[in-house]
ZAMIKE-582995 format. One record per residue (C-alpha): residue number from 1; residue in three letters; x negated, y, z. Coordinates in nm, 3 decimals. Example, Ala and Ser with C-alpha at 12.3 -4.5 7.8 and 13.67 -1.06 7.14 Angstrom:
2
<1,'ALA',<-1.230,-0.450,0.780>>
<2,'SER',<-1.367,-0.106,0.714>>
***
This chain:
485
<1,'MET',<0.004,-0.009,0.000>>
<2,'GLY',<-0.300,0.224,0.082>>
<3,'LYS',<-0.444,0.175,-0.269>>
<4,'VAL',<-0.113,0.263,-0.431>>
<5,'ILE',<-0.111,0.591,-0.239>>
<6,'ARG',<-0.454,0.678,-0.362>>
<7,'VAL',<-0.397,0.590,-0.730>>
<8,'PHE',<-0.064,0.800,-0.696>>
<9,'LYS',<-0.276,1.096,-0.581>>
<10,'LEU',<-0.535,1.071,-0.860>>
<11,'LEU',<-0.248,1.110,-1.121>>
<12,'PRO',<-0.183,1.456,-1.269>>
<13,'LYS',<0.080,1.653,-1.114>>
<14,'LYS',<0.351,1.601,-1.384>>
<15,'HIS',<0.306,1.243,-1.371>>
<16,'GLN',<0.363,1.230,-0.989>>
<17,'ILE',<0.688,1.417,-1.023>>
<18,'LEU',<0.823,1.186,-1.292>>
<19,'LEU',<0.711,0.874,-1.090>>
<20,'SER',<0.900,1.020,-0.775>>
<21,'ILE',<1.213,1.063,-0.971>>
<22,'LEU',<1.200,0.700,-1.098>>
<23,'MET',<1.146,0.571,-0.747>>
<24,'VAL',<1.456,0.763,-0.631>>
<25,'ILE',<1.672,0.643,-0.913>>
<26,'LEU',<1.549,0.271,-0.845>>
<27,'THR',<1.622,0.299,-0.482>>
<28,'VAL',<1.980,0.416,-0.528>>
<29,'THR',<2.045,0.137,-0.775>>
<30,'VAL',<1.944,-0.115,-0.543>>
<31,'LEU',<2.121,0.008,-0.223>>
<32,'LEU',<2.479,0.074,-0.394>>
<33,'PRO',<2.560,-0.312,-0.474>>
<34,'ALA',<2.444,-0.401,-0.109>>
<35,'GLU',<2.697,-0.156,0.051>>
<36,'ASP',<2.998,-0.289,-0.170>>
<37,'ALA',<2.894,-0.642,-0.071>>
<38,'GLU',<2.899,-0.560,0.305>>
<39,'ALA',<3.244,-0.386,0.294>>
<40,'SER',<3.372,-0.686,0.081>>
<41,'ARG',<3.243,-0.934,0.348>>
<42,'GLN',<3.415,-0.735,0.614>>
<43,'THR',<3.734,-0.731,0.431>>
<44,'ARG',<3.726,-1.112,0.403>>
<45,'ASP',<3.638,-1.152,0.770>>
<46,'GLN',<3.965,-0.954,0.872>>
<47,'THR',<4.212,-1.177,0.687>>
<48,'ILE',<4.477,-1.278,0.947>>
<49,'GLU',<4.583,-1.642,0.960>>
<50,'ILE',<4.961,-1.704,1.051>>
<51,'ASN',<5.005,-1.884,1.383>>
<52,'THR',<4.654,-1.828,1.487>>
<53,'ARG',<4.561,-1.657,1.818>>
<54,'TYR',<4.266,-1.428,1.801>>
<55,'PRO',<4.084,-1.294,2.116>>
<56,'VAL',<4.095,-0.901,2.166>>
<57,'PRO',<3.799,-0.730,2.284>>
<58,'LEU',<3.829,-0.561,2.638>>
<59,'ALA',<3.717,-0.238,2.493>>
<60,'PHE',<4.039,-0.209,2.274>>
<61,'ARG',<4.287,-0.299,2.588>>
<62,'THR',<4.477,-0.037,2.755>>
<63,'PRO',<4.486,-0.031,3.122>>
<64,'THR',<4.831,0.112,3.154>>
<65,'PRO',<5.146,-0.089,3.041>>
<66,'PRO',<5.351,0.085,2.793>>
<67,'SER',<5.683,0.258,2.881>>
<68,'ALA',<5.997,0.084,2.796>>
<69,'THR',<6.043,0.341,2.513>>
<70,'GLU',<5.693,0.276,2.357>>
<71,'THR',<5.725,-0.098,2.396>>
<72,'LYS',<6.061,-0.078,2.183>>
<73,'ALA',<5.906,0.150,1.925>>
<74,'ALA',<5.598,-0.073,1.889>>
<75,'ALA',<5.839,-0.367,1.841>>
<76,'ASP',<6.041,-0.192,1.586>>
<77,'THR',<5.707,-0.090,1.385>>
<78,'SER',<5.575,-0.451,1.410>>
<79,'ALA',<5.901,-0.582,1.278>>
<80,'GLN',<5.885,-0.353,0.972>>
<81,'SER',<5.528,-0.379,0.887>>
<82,'GLN',<5.471,-0.754,0.979>>
<83,'PRO',<5.782,-0.940,0.862>>
<84,'LEU',<5.567,-1.261,0.840>>
<85,'LEU',<5.522,-1.264,1.228>>
<86,'GLN',<5.903,-1.329,1.266>>
<87,'SER',<5.811,-1.693,1.212>>
<88,'GLN',<5.649,-1.705,1.538>>
<89,'SER',<5.802,-1.954,1.783>>
<90,'GLN',<6.039,-1.828,2.081>>
<91,'SER',<5.811,-1.959,2.324>>
<92,'GLN',<5.526,-1.726,2.214>>
<93,'LEU',<5.743,-1.422,2.212>>
<94,'GLN',<5.855,-1.507,2.569>>
<95,'SER',<5.507,-1.558,2.697>>
<96,'GLN',<5.400,-1.236,2.553>>
<97,'SER',<5.693,-1.020,2.681>>
<98,'GLN',<5.710,-1.157,3.024>>
<99,'PRO',<5.413,-0.971,3.191>>
<100,'GLU',<5.557,-0.642,3.038>>
<101,'ALA',<5.898,-0.699,3.197>>
<102,'GLU',<5.735,-0.770,3.535>>
<103,'SER',<5.536,-0.444,3.521>>
<104,'ALA',<5.828,-0.211,3.392>>
<105,'GLN',<6.011,-0.015,3.666>>
<106,'PRO',<6.389,-0.085,3.701>>
<107,'LEU',<6.613,0.210,3.590>>
<108,'PRO',<6.849,0.362,3.835>>
<109,'ASP',<7.219,0.324,3.831>>
<110,'THR',<7.369,0.567,3.585>>
<111,'ALA',<7.580,0.750,3.851>>
<112,'GLU',<7.284,0.768,4.095>>
<113,'ALA',<7.044,0.894,3.811>>
<114,'THR',<7.308,1.169,3.726>>
<115,'GLU',<7.334,1.268,4.092>>
<116,'LEU',<6.943,1.280,4.128>>
<117,'ALA',<6.923,1.497,3.812>>
<118,'ARG',<7.193,1.738,3.937>>
<119,'HIS',<6.971,1.815,4.244>>
<120,'ALA',<6.629,1.797,4.097>>
<121,'ASP',<6.525,2.122,4.267>>
<122,'VAL',<6.658,2.224,4.619>>
<123,'GLU',<6.527,2.556,4.774>>
<124,'HIS',<6.614,2.720,5.107>>
<125,'PHE',<6.641,3.107,5.088>>
<126,'GLU',<6.651,3.316,5.439>>
<127,'VAL',<6.841,3.625,5.438>>
<128,'LYS',<6.603,3.923,5.484>>
<129,'ALA',<6.683,4.281,5.647>>
<130,'GLY',<6.860,4.467,5.383>>
<131,'ASP',<6.930,4.181,5.164>>
<132,'THR',<7.251,4.169,4.959>>
<133,'LEU',<7.388,3.851,4.802>>
<134,'ALA',<7.273,3.988,4.455>>
<135,'ALA',<6.923,4.044,4.579>>
<136,'LEU',<6.889,3.694,4.733>>
<137,'PHE',<7.028,3.524,4.438>>
<138,'ASN',<6.786,3.725,4.200>>
<139,'ARG',<6.505,3.580,4.425>>
<140,'ALA',<6.656,3.242,4.371>>
<141,'GLY',<6.635,3.293,3.983>>
<142,'LEU',<7.032,3.319,3.926>>
<143,'SER',<7.165,3.548,3.666>>
<144,'ALA',<7.391,3.832,3.749>>
<145,'ARG',<7.689,3.655,3.569>>
<146,'GLU',<7.642,3.354,3.816>>
<147,'VAL',<7.645,3.610,4.107>>
<148,'TYR',<7.968,3.761,3.972>>
<149,'ASP',<8.144,3.434,3.909>>
<150,'ILE',<8.061,3.298,4.258>>
<151,'THR',<8.177,3.609,4.433>>
<152,'GLN',<8.521,3.576,4.268>>
<153,'LEU',<8.585,3.265,4.463>>
<154,'PRO',<8.817,3.332,4.767>>
<155,'LEU',<8.611,3.138,5.042>>
<156,'ALA',<8.274,3.290,4.875>>
<157,'LYS',<8.401,3.646,4.873>>
<158,'LYS',<8.505,3.616,5.232>>
<159,'ASN',<8.198,3.461,5.365>>
<160,'LEU',<7.888,3.528,5.141>>
<161,'LEU',<7.957,3.887,5.110>>
<162,'LYS',<7.892,3.921,5.490>>
<163,'ILE',<7.547,3.761,5.514>>
<164,'MET',<7.324,3.865,5.805>>
<165,'PRO',<6.956,3.862,5.846>>
<166,'GLY',<6.834,3.535,5.964>>
<167,'GLU',<7.086,3.308,5.797>>
<168,'GLU',<7.005,3.073,5.529>>
<169,'ILE',<7.139,2.991,5.185>>
<170,'VAL',<7.063,2.656,5.008>>
<171,'ILE',<7.053,2.658,4.621>>
<172,'ALA',<7.015,2.337,4.423>>
<173,'LYS',<6.955,2.334,4.052>>
<174,'ASP',<6.924,2.029,3.812>>
<175,'ALA',<6.616,1.902,3.608>>
<176,'LYS',<6.702,2.181,3.344>>
<177,'GLY',<6.700,2.455,3.602>>
<178,'GLU',<7.063,2.526,3.599>>
<179,'LEU',<7.273,2.601,3.934>>
<180,'THR',<7.452,2.278,4.068>>
<181,'GLU',<7.529,2.381,4.434>>
<182,'VAL',<7.511,2.667,4.678>>
<183,'SER',<7.552,2.602,5.056>>
<184,'TYR',<7.597,2.846,5.324>>
<185,'ARG',<7.630,2.751,5.685>>
<186,'VAL',<7.923,2.961,5.827>>
<187,'ASP',<7.891,2.859,6.186>>
<188,'ALA',<7.766,2.550,6.379>>
<189,'ILE',<8.034,2.315,6.249>>
<190,'THR',<8.144,2.476,5.907>>
<191,'THR',<7.954,2.497,5.589>>
<192,'LEU',<8.074,2.647,5.264>>
<193,'LEU',<7.989,2.427,4.949>>
<194,'ILE',<8.003,2.580,4.598>>
<195,'SER',<7.923,2.323,4.326>>
<196,'LYS',<7.929,2.391,3.939>>
<197,'GLN',<8.071,2.125,3.713>>
<198,'ASN',<8.147,2.160,3.369>>
<199,'GLN',<8.071,2.521,3.361>>
<200,'GLN',<8.336,2.560,3.630>>
<201,'TYR',<8.275,2.667,4.000>>
<202,'GLN',<8.461,2.483,4.278>>
<203,'GLU',<8.446,2.573,4.659>>
<204,'ARG',<8.526,2.392,4.987>>
<205,'MET',<8.469,2.400,5.342>>
<206,'SER',<8.277,2.116,5.508>>
<207,'VAL',<8.369,2.076,5.879>>
<208,'LYS',<8.187,1.852,6.124>>
<209,'LYS',<8.396,1.655,6.375>>
<210,'VAL',<8.350,1.801,6.733>>
<211,'GLU',<8.321,1.568,7.019>>
<212,'VAL',<8.410,1.712,7.361>>
<213,'ARG',<8.237,1.572,7.649>>
<214,'THR',<8.273,1.647,8.016>>
<215,'GLN',<7.965,1.784,8.222>>
<216,'PHE',<7.923,1.832,8.606>>
<217,'ALA',<7.734,2.095,8.795>>
<218,'SER',<7.706,2.191,9.150>>
<219,'ALA',<7.502,2.404,9.380>>
<220,'ASN',<7.447,2.534,9.746>>
<221,'ILE',<7.390,2.907,9.763>>
<222,'LYS',<7.059,2.975,9.943>>
<223,'SER',<7.006,3.351,9.834>>
<224,'ASN',<7.292,3.444,9.606>>
<225,'PHE',<7.555,3.317,9.391>>
<226,'TRP',<7.397,3.399,9.044>>
<227,'ASN',<7.066,3.234,9.105>>
<228,'ALA',<7.233,2.910,9.245>>
<229,'ALA',<7.458,2.888,8.937>>
<230,'ILE',<7.174,2.948,8.683>>
<231,'ASP',<6.956,2.677,8.876>>
<232,'ALA',<7.245,2.444,8.828>>
<233,'GLY',<7.216,2.482,8.470>>
<234,'MET',<7.517,2.711,8.401>>
<235,'THR',<7.489,2.985,8.139>>
<236,'PRO',<7.568,3.343,8.228>>
<237,'ASN',<7.897,3.325,8.065>>
<238,'GLN',<8.014,3.023,8.295>>
<239,'VAL',<7.891,3.214,8.591>>
<240,'MET',<8.117,3.511,8.511>>
<241,'GLN',<8.413,3.254,8.433>>
<242,'LEU',<8.387,3.084,8.750>>
<243,'ALA',<8.376,3.419,8.931>>
<244,'THR',<8.691,3.526,8.736>>
<245,'VAL',<8.876,3.196,8.834>>
<246,'PHE',<8.800,3.260,9.202>>
<247,'GLY',<8.812,3.628,9.203>>
<248,'TRP',<9.153,3.651,9.347>>
<249,'ASP',<9.045,3.457,9.663>>
<250,'ILE',<8.665,3.537,9.696>>
<251,'ASP',<8.493,3.868,9.677>>
<252,'PHE',<8.161,3.763,9.517>>
<253,'ALA',<7.979,4.080,9.614>>
<254,'LEU',<8.058,4.084,9.990>>
<255,'ASP',<8.222,3.735,10.098>>
<256,'LEU',<7.958,3.496,9.996>>
<257,'ARG',<7.720,3.345,10.272>>
<258,'LYS',<7.409,3.124,10.255>>
<259,'GLY',<7.543,2.768,10.272>>
<260,'ASP',<7.846,2.822,10.056>>
<261,'ASN',<7.854,2.572,9.770>>
<262,'PHE',<8.055,2.505,9.469>>
<263,'ALA',<8.110,2.233,9.213>>
<264,'LEU',<8.271,2.230,8.871>>
<265,'LEU',<8.364,2.001,8.559>>
<266,'TYR',<8.340,2.187,8.234>>
<267,'GLU',<8.356,2.095,7.860>>
<268,'GLN',<8.053,2.065,7.624>>
<269,'GLU',<8.107,2.049,7.243>>
<270,'TYR',<7.888,1.823,7.010>>
<271,'ALA',<7.877,1.770,6.634>>
<272,'ASP',<7.701,1.475,6.486>>
<273,'GLY',<7.529,1.435,6.809>>
<274,'GLU',<7.396,1.799,6.837>>
<275,'PHE',<7.497,2.030,7.134>>
<276,'LEU',<7.699,2.313,7.018>>
<277,'ARG',<7.824,2.514,7.305>>
<278,'ASN',<7.989,2.492,7.650>>
<279,'GLY',<8.366,2.509,7.678>>
<280,'ASN',<8.617,2.573,7.940>>
<281,'ILE',<8.594,2.522,8.298>>
<282,'LEU',<8.817,2.210,8.362>>
<283,'ALA',<8.815,2.190,8.748>>
<284,'ALA',<8.629,2.367,9.024>>
<285,'GLU',<8.583,2.372,9.405>>
<286,'PHE',<8.435,2.662,9.610>>
<287,'ILE',<8.357,2.640,9.981>>
<288,'ASN',<8.338,2.989,10.112>>
<289,'GLN',<8.278,3.049,10.483>>
<290,'GLY',<8.417,2.706,10.556>>
<291,'GLU',<8.728,2.777,10.357>>
<292,'ARG',<8.797,2.555,10.057>>
<293,'TYR',<8.942,2.685,9.722>>
<294,'THR',<9.019,2.474,9.423>>
<295,'ALA',<9.097,2.538,9.064>>
<296,'VAL',<9.238,2.337,8.772>>
<297,'ARG',<9.286,2.439,8.418>>
<298,'TYR',<9.617,2.306,8.274>>
<299,'SER',<9.720,2.292,7.904>>
<300,'ASP',<9.873,2.659,7.907>>
<301,'GLY',<9.520,2.788,7.963>>
<302,'ASN',<9.585,2.909,8.298>>
<303,'TYR',<9.415,2.808,8.633>>
<304,'TYR',<9.601,2.672,8.935>>
<305,'SER',<9.508,2.537,9.269>>
<306,'GLU',<9.515,2.163,9.291>>
<307,'SER',<9.866,2.182,9.432>>
<308,'GLY',<9.991,2.390,9.146>>
<309,'ASN',<9.981,2.742,9.288>>
<310,'SER',<9.871,3.003,9.048>>
<311,'MET',<9.502,3.135,9.088>>
<312,'ARG',<9.617,3.477,8.987>>
<313,'LYS',<9.794,3.688,9.244>>
<314,'ALA',<10.082,3.916,9.172>>
<315,'PHE',<10.108,4.276,9.222>>
<316,'LEU',<10.400,4.475,9.387>>
<317,'ARG',<10.537,4.714,9.125>>
<318,'SER',<10.546,4.989,9.394>>
<319,'PRO',<10.372,4.968,9.731>>
<320,'VAL',<10.638,5.182,9.920>>
<321,'ASP',<10.995,5.209,9.958>>
<322,'PHE',<11.042,5.543,9.795>>
<323,'LYS',<11.319,5.801,9.737>>
<324,'TYR',<11.218,5.929,9.397>>
<325,'VAL',<10.895,5.974,9.177>>
<326,'SER',<10.788,6.350,9.206>>
<327,'SER',<10.502,6.319,8.940>>
<328,'ASN',<10.446,6.036,8.684>>
<329,'PHE',<10.114,5.928,8.534>>
<330,'ASN',<10.009,6.205,8.293>>
<331,'PRO',<9.668,6.262,8.150>>
<332,'LYS',<9.745,6.628,8.060>>
<333,'ARG',<9.937,6.738,8.366>>
<334,'LEU',<9.937,7.093,8.516>>
<335,'HIS',<9.802,7.082,8.868>>
<336,'PRO',<10.077,7.230,9.102>>
<337,'VAL',<9.813,7.387,9.344>>
<338,'THR',<9.545,7.496,9.103>>
<339,'GLY',<9.760,7.577,8.802>>
<340,'GLN',<9.481,7.411,8.577>>
<341,'VAL',<9.533,7.133,8.331>>
<342,'ARG',<9.396,6.825,8.510>>
<343,'ALA',<9.495,6.451,8.449>>
<344,'HIS',<9.721,6.308,8.691>>
<345,'ARG',<9.590,5.951,8.698>>
<346,'GLY',<9.833,5.797,8.937>>
<347,'VAL',<10.211,5.805,9.033>>
<348,'ASP',<10.338,6.019,9.326>>
<349,'TYR',<10.616,5.846,9.530>>
<350,'VAL',<10.829,6.076,9.757>>
<351,'ALA',<10.937,5.932,10.095>>
<352,'ALA',<10.966,6.046,10.451>>
<353,'ILE',<10.650,6.085,10.662>>
<354,'GLY',<10.550,5.773,10.840>>
<355,'THR',<10.713,5.526,10.570>>
<356,'PRO',<10.508,5.214,10.575>>
<357,'ILE',<10.245,5.168,10.272>>
<358,'LYS',<10.196,4.804,10.162>>
<359,'ALA',<9.910,4.667,9.978>>
<360,'ALA',<10.001,4.592,9.636>>
<361,'GLY',<9.823,4.258,9.619>>
<362,'ARG',<9.572,4.052,9.817>>
<363,'GLY',<9.219,4.188,9.834>>
<364,'LYS',<8.948,4.360,10.032>>
<365,'VAL',<8.941,4.712,10.173>>
<366,'VAL',<8.643,4.883,9.996>>
<367,'ALA',<8.713,5.228,10.140>>
<368,'SER',<8.912,5.374,10.438>>
<369,'SER',<8.834,5.727,10.518>>
<370,'TYR',<8.918,6.089,10.484>>
<371,'ASN',<8.829,6.398,10.284>>
<372,'GLN',<8.979,6.746,10.203>>
<373,'TYR',<9.123,6.656,9.877>>
<374,'ASN',<9.257,6.290,9.934>>
<375,'GLY',<9.331,6.306,10.301>>
<376,'ASN',<9.344,5.983,10.463>>
<377,'TYR',<9.294,5.724,10.189>>
<378,'VAL',<9.241,5.333,10.142>>
<379,'PHE',<9.099,5.169,9.828>>
<380,'ILE',<9.155,4.796,9.779>>
<381,'LYS',<8.976,4.577,9.532>>
<382,'HIS',<9.163,4.289,9.442>>
<383,'ASN',<8.902,4.119,9.212>>
<384,'ASP',<8.649,4.241,8.953>>
<385,'THR',<8.924,4.356,8.722>>
<386,'TYR',<9.198,4.530,8.952>>
<387,'THR',<9.150,4.795,9.222>>
<388,'THR',<9.442,5.001,9.383>>
<389,'LYS',<9.411,5.353,9.549>>
<390,'TYR',<9.650,5.489,9.828>>
<391,'LEU',<9.601,5.867,9.906>>
<392,'HIS',<9.745,6.145,10.136>>
<393,'LEU',<9.834,5.890,10.425>>
<394,'SER',<9.934,6.026,10.754>>
<395,'LYS',<9.756,5.710,10.916>>
<396,'ARG',<9.528,5.437,10.815>>
<397,'LEU',<9.580,5.096,10.963>>
<398,'VAL',<9.299,4.894,10.797>>
<399,'LYS',<8.917,4.928,10.809>>
<400,'GLN',<8.653,4.902,10.531>>
<401,'GLY',<8.561,4.537,10.463>>
<402,'GLN',<8.883,4.393,10.595>>
<403,'THR',<9.058,4.126,10.387>>
<404,'ILE',<9.430,4.203,10.369>>
<405,'LYS',<9.723,4.003,10.226>>
<406,'GLN',<9.986,4.124,9.958>>
<407,'GLY',<10.247,4.327,10.135>>
<408,'GLN',<10.032,4.384,10.446>>
<409,'ILE',<10.082,4.739,10.589>>
<410,'ILE',<9.773,4.929,10.539>>
<411,'GLY',<9.894,5.299,10.637>>
<412,'LYS',<10.189,5.539,10.660>>
<413,'LEU',<10.293,5.791,10.424>>
<414,'GLY',<10.182,6.161,10.485>>
<415,'LYS',<10.074,6.489,10.341>>
<416,'THR',<9.719,6.506,10.424>>
<417,'GLY',<9.463,6.648,10.182>>
<418,'ARG',<9.553,6.901,9.896>>
<419,'VAL',<9.914,6.845,9.844>>
<420,'THR',<10.242,7.047,9.833>>
<421,'GLY',<10.448,6.798,10.021>>
<422,'ALA',<10.466,6.453,10.166>>
<423,'HIS',<10.425,6.180,9.927>>
<424,'LEU',<10.204,5.868,9.845>>
<425,'HIS',<9.966,5.920,9.555>>
<426,'TYR',<9.916,5.556,9.402>>
<427,'GLU',<9.663,5.475,9.138>>
<428,'PHE',<9.616,5.145,8.956>>
<429,'ILE',<9.275,5.074,8.798>>
<430,'VAL',<9.192,4.793,8.544>>
<431,'ASN',<8.835,4.740,8.453>>
<432,'GLY',<8.737,5.094,8.570>>
<433,'VAL',<9.012,5.264,8.360>>
<434,'HIS',<9.315,5.424,8.541>>
<435,'ARG',<9.659,5.277,8.397>>
<436,'ASN',<10.007,5.375,8.466>>
<437,'PRO',<10.125,5.142,8.763>>
<438,'ARG',<10.495,5.172,8.648>>
<439,'THR',<10.445,5.057,8.290>>
<440,'ILE',<10.137,4.823,8.290>>
<441,'SER',<10.204,4.462,8.238>>
<442,'LEU',<10.108,4.309,8.565>>
<443,'PRO',<9.962,3.968,8.608>>
<444,'LYS',<10.204,3.689,8.723>>
<445,'ALA',<10.154,3.460,9.007>>
<446,'GLU',<10.404,3.193,8.900>>
<447,'ALA',<10.337,2.831,9.004>>
<448,'ILE',<10.328,2.545,8.777>>
<449,'ASP',<10.669,2.496,8.603>>
<450,'LYS',<10.881,2.237,8.758>>
<451,'ARG',<10.905,2.061,8.442>>
<452,'GLU',<10.529,2.028,8.422>>
<453,'LYS',<10.470,1.956,8.775>>
<454,'GLN',<10.449,1.584,8.756>>
<455,'GLN',<10.212,1.605,8.455>>
<456,'PHE',<9.997,1.866,8.622>>
<457,'THR',<9.984,1.671,8.932>>
<458,'ALA',<9.841,1.366,8.767>>
<459,'LEU',<9.575,1.577,8.566>>
<460,'SER',<9.489,1.753,8.899>>
<461,'GLN',<9.437,1.430,9.076>>
<462,'GLN',<9.233,1.292,8.813>>
<463,'LEU',<9.003,1.582,8.771>>
<464,'MET',<8.963,1.638,9.141>>
<465,'ALA',<8.886,1.259,9.187>>
<466,'THR',<8.621,1.287,8.919>>
<467,'LEU',<8.475,1.592,9.079>>
<468,'GLN',<8.440,1.442,9.430>>
<469,'HIS',<8.295,1.114,9.276>>
<470,'ASP',<8.015,1.331,9.088>>
<471,'LYS',<7.939,1.522,9.411>>
<472,'GLN',<7.888,1.187,9.590>>
<473,'VAL',<7.667,1.064,9.313>>
<474,'GLN',<7.467,1.379,9.320>>
<475,'VAL',<7.430,1.368,9.702>>
<476,'ALA',<7.305,1.006,9.678>>
<477,'MET',<7.052,1.090,9.414>>
<478,'GLN',<6.911,1.365,9.605>>
<479,'SER',<6.894,1.151,9.914>>
<480,'ALA',<6.716,0.888,9.730>>
<481,'SER',<6.464,1.131,9.589>>
<482,'GLY',<6.384,1.271,9.924>>
<483,'PRO',<6.415,1.614,10.098>>
<484,'GLU',<6.395,1.937,9.865>>
<485,'SER',<6.067,2.091,9.859>>
***
């Protein structure tokens, strides 16, 4: 080969060029037939024999099984392009399709799949300060048309237009992003549901079933009634309710003493096992300074003692046997002495000096004194709601702090203080507001109706027996746990 090269270099330049061209042509001529032969050989090697299995290299296998759609498409394509393969035996087809059937995931039921599709996207939106329904729906990606259509629904208009900060609205959409349902919790047991089906909105109220349970509470008063009640697990509303029930018999500001105790049965409401709120007091017992008071709630909503007497006490319409009324209740009255317009916040009853003055109802004397305007006066607090005042007496027969009964003589009519003649000035105050004692609807003190007596007695005995049983159980539990720390 070396000699050939040396000879080639000795040739003239023109001969070297011609020889090179000849070599290139010769090389191309030799190589072209070899390439065709290789291609022909490969084609013959790929001829497929029918009913013959061939191994497939691992490099050409897919690690993931095809989906059901892909499998079907591949089968259709194979059937069209290779009709000769239809002559394969049924057993071979089954053996090839069995692994694919095992690996495929089962499709859900049509109804279930539809429901899943309807709620593909569920979002919770909290109402923010200053939010309107339109603003919240805008954050949820709803259109102005959807807002309008929803607010035209009666229940939606009544509830959704009054949304408050902190509340929540749940919005569900389908896989296409279209609205399917709006959910708004109206209260603890009621939810407004708005659904969209076939481009139509439908609304309904979903109400949870409320379960009422009976709860027991009791306490001994160590420092004050409020603390004892709160420590017993009562809410502030229950404390006030209990005080109202016994307010006709017990002055919770002045009468309570250390060692007094109380017990009660009350309702608790649950929905789906979730606590909602405390309900009414069903029965209660209060021991005040050794005296026992009881209360039972009847179906009419009123409270009676366990024997059926009303817990409310009646008032006398007029606390004195009078001859006539010299001045009625008048917010714009002209004062007879000063000549100025000054409200007359009571009624003046004229009678002879010395005529007995009776307490309009049971209560406690909160004031018994004298001044230049009222003369001799007595104020009686009947409970947290009602107070009565008696002015211009010639003589006072009760002292401050004294508990008196309805109809008890508390003084005698006179003309002390700034007056023009003998009379009783009588005031009737309800929740701190002066009311006309001659026209106001006074609380009644009627006992349980005779027709209801038997049913009430059975209820009263049942509730009070339960109350006493729970008290005994609690005492036993406290004794077992040892003395209080």
